[in-house]
N, C-alpha and C positions, 0 to 999 in steps of 0.2 A: 456613051461608053466607048464606042469605036473610035470617035474622034480623039478622045483622051489617049487611047492606046496607040493610035497613029502618031500622036505628038510625042509620046514617050519613046517610041521606036525611031523617030525621025532625027533630024539634025538638031543643032543647038550647041550649047556650051558643054561639049563632051571632051573630057581630058585626054582620052586615048587617041582622039582624032586631031589634036592641035598642039604642036610643040610650044608656040608662044603662050597658049593658055596654061599648059603645064608649068612652064617656068614662072609665069605671073602668079600662079597659085602658090608655088613654093615661096616666092618672095613675099607675098602678102601675109601668109601665115607666119613665116619666120620673122618678118618685121614686127608683127604684133606680139610674138614671143618676148621681144625686148621690153615690152611695157611693164609686166610684173617684175622683171629683173631690174630694169632701170628704177622703178619705184622703190622696191624694198631692199635693194642692195646699195643704192646711191641717194635717191632723193629723200626718202623718209628718214634714213639715218642723219643726213645733213640737216634736215628740218628739225629733228630732235636735238641735235647738237647745238644748233643755232638758238634753240630755246632753253639751253642750260641743262640738258639731260647728260648724264654721265656716259662714259665710253662703255661701261658694263651694260647699261640699258640699251644703247644702240646695238651693241654686239648681240644681245639677247634677241632682238627683233631680226637681225640678219641671220642668226643661227637657226631660229625656228622657221623663217621663210625659206631657208635652204634645205630643210629636211626632205621635202617632197622629191628633190632631185636625186636623193639616195634610194628612192623607192621605185624608180622607173622600171626596174626589172619586172615587178608585179604588173605594171601597166601593159607591158608587151604580152605577157601570158594571157591577160584578160582579153585584149583586143584580138589576138589570134584565135582564142577559144569561142568568144561570144561576139556576135555582130548581127546587124540587120542586113542580110545580103541583098535584099531588094533595092537598097540604096547604095550598094557597093560594099567592099570589105572594110573601108576605113572611114568613109565620109560621115556616117552617123556619129562616130566617136569624135571626129574633128569638130563637127558642128556643135555637138553637145558640150565639149570642153571649152570651145570658144565662147559659147553663150554663157557658160558658168563663169568664165573670167569676167565678162561684162557685168553679170549679176553681182559678183563679189565687189567689183569697183563701185557699183551703185549702192550696195549695202554699206560699204565703207564710207561713202559720201553721206548717207543718211545717218549713220551712227556718229560720224565726225568726232573721233577720239582726240583727246588732247595729247601733247607731246609726252606727258608722263604716263599715259595709259598703255604701259608696255604690254600687258597681257592681251588687250584688245587689238593693238597694232600687230602683235605677233600672230594672233589668230587670223586676222585679215590677210597678212602676208603669206601665212601657211596655205590658206584656202586659195588665194590667187595663184600661187606657184604650183599647188596641186593641180589646178585646172590646166595650167600651161604645160605641165609635164605630160598630161594625157594628150594635149594637142600636139606636143613635140613628138611623142612616140607615134601618134596617128599619122602625122604628116611625113615622118620618116618612112613608115610602112607604106604609105601611098607612093612615095618616091620610088621605093624599091619595086613596087607592083607595076607602075605605069611608065616610068622613064625609059626612053630608048637608050641604047648603049652609047650613042654619040652625044647624049645630053648629060651624062652623069657628072663629068667634070664641071660643066657649066652650072649644073644644078648645085653642086657642092659649093661653088663660089657664091652663088645666089643665096644659098641657105645661111652660110656664115656671115657674108656681107650684109644681108638683110637683117639678121639678128643684131649685129653690132650697130647698124644704123637705127634700129628700133630702140636699143638701149640708150644711144646717144640722144635721140629725139625725146624719148620719155623722160630721161633725166633732166634735160634742159626745160621741157615744157612744164613738167610738174613742179620742178624747183621754182620756176617763175610764178606759177599759180599759188603754190604754198606760201611764198613770201608776200605776194600782193593781195590775194583773195582768200587764203585759208585752205585748210586740208580738204574740206568738202568740195570746194570748187576744183581743186587739183584732181581728186579722185573722179569726179563727174566728167571732167574734160578727158581724162585718161580712158574713159569707157567709149568715147565716140568712134575712134578709128577701129578698135577691135569689134565694135558692133557692126560697123559697115562691112568689115571683112567676114563676119558671121553671115550676114545677108548674102554676100558673094558666094560663100560656101554652099548656101541653100540653092543658089541659081545654077551651079555647075553639076555635072554628073561624071562619074568615073568612066562608065562604058555605056554604049547605046542600049536602049531598052529599059534602063533602070529608072527607079522613081527619084524624083527630086526631093520629095517630102513623104513622110509615112502615109499620108492620106491621098497622095496622087497616084496615077496609074503607072504601071511598069512591073518588071519582074527581075529576079536575080539572073545575072549573066551566067551562061553555062560554064565558062572558064572558072568562075569563082565557086560554083557548086562542085566542080570536079576536085578542087584543091582544099576546100574547107575541112578543117580538122574538127570532128564532132565529139571528141572526148578528151579528157585530160591526159590519159596515159600515152596515147600516140603523139599528142602535142609535145609533152615533155621529152619523150623518147626521140622524136624527130628533131626537136630543137637542140638537145644536147649532143645528139649524134653529129649534126651539122657543125655545131660549135666546137666539138672536140675532134674533128677530122684532122689528119696529119697536116694538111696545108693551113688549116685554121690555127693549129697550134704554133705554126711559124709566124702567123700574123699577130697573135696575142702579145708576145713580148714587145713588138714594135708599138702596139697600141698602149701598153702599159708605160713604156719609156717615153712616149710622145708627150705625156702630161707631166712628167717629173720636173722639167725646168719651169713649167707654169706654176706649180705649187711652190717650188723653191724660191722663185723670183718674186711671187706675190708676198711671200713671208719676209724675204731678206732685202729686196731692192728698196723699200721705203727706209729701212735702216741704213743701207749703203748710201742712199741719197742724202739723208739728213745728218747722219753721224760721221760719215767719212767725206762725203761730197760737200757738206756745209749748206745744203739746200734747205729752204723752208718746206713745210708740209704742202702749202699751196703750190709751190714750184713743182713739186713731184706730181701731185694729183692733176694739175693742169697739163703737164707734159704727157702723162699716161692717157688722159682723156683725148688729147689731140692725136696721140699715136693710135689709139683704138679707133677713132673716127677715120684716120687715114687708112688703117689696115682694112676696115670695113669697106671703104670706097674702092680700094685696090682689089679686094677679093670679089666685090660685086662687078667691077668693070673689066678687069683683065685676068684675075686669078683663075677662074674657071676656064677661060679661053686658052691661057698658057698651058695649064695642066692638060687640057684636051689636045692641044697641038703637039706637046712633047710626049704625052702619054703619062698615065697616072703613076705607074711604078717607076718609070725613068725620072719623072718629076720628083717623086718621093726620095729617090736615091740622091739626086742632085741637091735637094734641100737639106737632107740629113748630113751629107758630106760637108756642105758649106756651113751649116749650123755648127758642126763639129769644129771646123776651123775658127768660127767666131768664138766659141767657148774657150778654145785653147789660146787664141789671141788675147782675149780679155784677161785670162789668167796670167799670161806673160806680161801684161801691161799693168801690173799691180801698182807701180809707182805713179801711174797717171790717173788713178781712180779719183783724185781730187779735182781733176780737170772737168769742167762742166760740159765741154763739147764731147769728151770721151764718154761720159755717163749718158748724155742725151742720145748719142749715136747708139749706144748699147741698148738703152731702153726702147728706142724706136725699132731697132733691128729685131730684138727678141719678140716684140709684139707682132710685127709683120711676119716673121718666120713662123710663129705659132699658128697664125691664121692660114698661111699657105701650106704648111705641113698638114693641117687638118683638111684643107681643100683637096690635097693630093691623096690622102689615105681614105677619105670617105667613099669615093667610087670603088676602091678595092673592097671595102667592107660590103658595099651594096652587091657587088658581083658574087661575093661568097654566100649571099643569103638565098636560102630555099624559099620559093614564093609562098608555100603553104604556112610557113612560120616566120615570115619576113620581119614582122614587128618584134617578135621575141628574139630572134637571132641578132638582128641589128641592135636591139637594146642591150643584149649581152655584150656585143662588141663595144658599144658606147660606155657600158658600165665598166668594162676593163680599162678603157681609155680614161675615164674619170677617176679610176682608182689610183692612178699615178699621181694625182694632184695632192692628196693628203700625204702620200709617201714623200713627195718632193718637199713639202712644207716641213715634215719631220726631219728630213735629211738636212735642211738648212739650219734647223735648230741645233743639231749636233755638230755641224762642220763649220760654223761661223763664229767660233769663239774669238775674242780680240787677239789679233796678231796672226790668226790662221785662216782668215776668211777665204783665201785663195783656194783652200782645199775643196770648197764647194764646187768650184768651176772645174777643177781637175777631176773630181769624182764624177760629176755629171758628164764630162767629156769622155771618161772611160766607159760609163754605162751607155751613153749615146753612141759611141763608136761601135760597141758590140751590136747594138740594134741596127746600125747602119750596115754592118756586114750581113745581117739577116736580109735586109732590104735588097742588098746587091745580089745575093746568091739564090734567094727564093724565087720561084716562078709562079706568081699569082695569076688567076684566070684573066683573060682578056675580054670576056663577055659575061653577061649576067646570067645566072642560073634560071632566073624567072622567064627568060626567053628560050631556054633550052627545055625546060620542064613545063611546056605549055599545057599539057594534058596530064600532069602528074596527079596520081590518085594516092592519097595517104590512107593507110589502113585505119579503119575506124574501130571504136570500142563502145562499150556501154556508156550511156550518159544522155543528158538532155540535148536534143539537136538544136542548132541555131535557128532563129526565126528567119525564114527565107522570103516570104511574100506577105 
């Protein structure tokens, strides 16, 4: 017993003690987030289409697979309210979600649905993406909890770059396996890397003295005990108080506007490329795949470093102002939209800009989060950011009537310019609240306490 306790309190793979370990952890889990996304948004639809299924059938699988991403707000509340503190605030959720992802892949391999089994494919896609959304919220909350201030921009680059590389790797790998060896082999192969990362998650600890696994020795860290919210009412009150603070209200429009071009261009740029530019569908999808890979590599290698060197808010301002110039320039260049080089440059530029804007804004969101409700508050910010995507898609449908397509870019430029002004004049915090509120005590209410040891 004593030896086990000494081991739990001693050294080892403890995230709060090692910067490389923290960054590696973010990369590994974000990389595996790309597997369900790559599978059910790219590889499975392509496999279905290659086997003669209709666009309505492939769209149904994509739509159902995407539903869990609209429910992330619930995940954050659950994670902040209930946890197993003896293993840290986030790790039990992360390990559980990662393990569930692997299990879903293996079940999918065992069931081995045919391309026409839309309901079964949709159910597998829904379950896999539900697991990864819990992992996503958990790893985001962990990053807010344990990342040092000078690591936040680097972490943001690693998060977005890692996920894009995971999407690219999963799409390519499973597409090959589906074509050569069948659906079951592709799903089984997809489980290998997430399974290895789940084992890695079991080997590390958030803070010294905590348990690696429920049955090993260790206890909850005092810092986590001090800030844990033990009832729903104070959790909701604290979360929405932080979310609706005056400075937070200045950040929300920037988050909303950030995703408007993403949704608009996802809906309209395939039409622009094929109907105005004269491209084939393969031309467009190949270029977007390449642009996504390049954006991921740039975000992973230099994106976080540049944002850290320049500063998150200053980087955000520079990116928003130059992106505004890009939108205006493309609107003015309407007569050149049939030029392949102009279109290629635009598609590459917006993909890279979207990635770098996200890398710049994520550290600001992290700094705004209160440690006791970090998962919930950060998820609220991300929910607001994701909300711009469907609005952008709807906007493109209204503004891209034949002969008036340029209105989309002028409208986006106007809205983007207003958000850029907010980014210029607002003064967001330069350090994270989690390091200011080290011993914050949240008022508690009636309710079941979390399991601690």
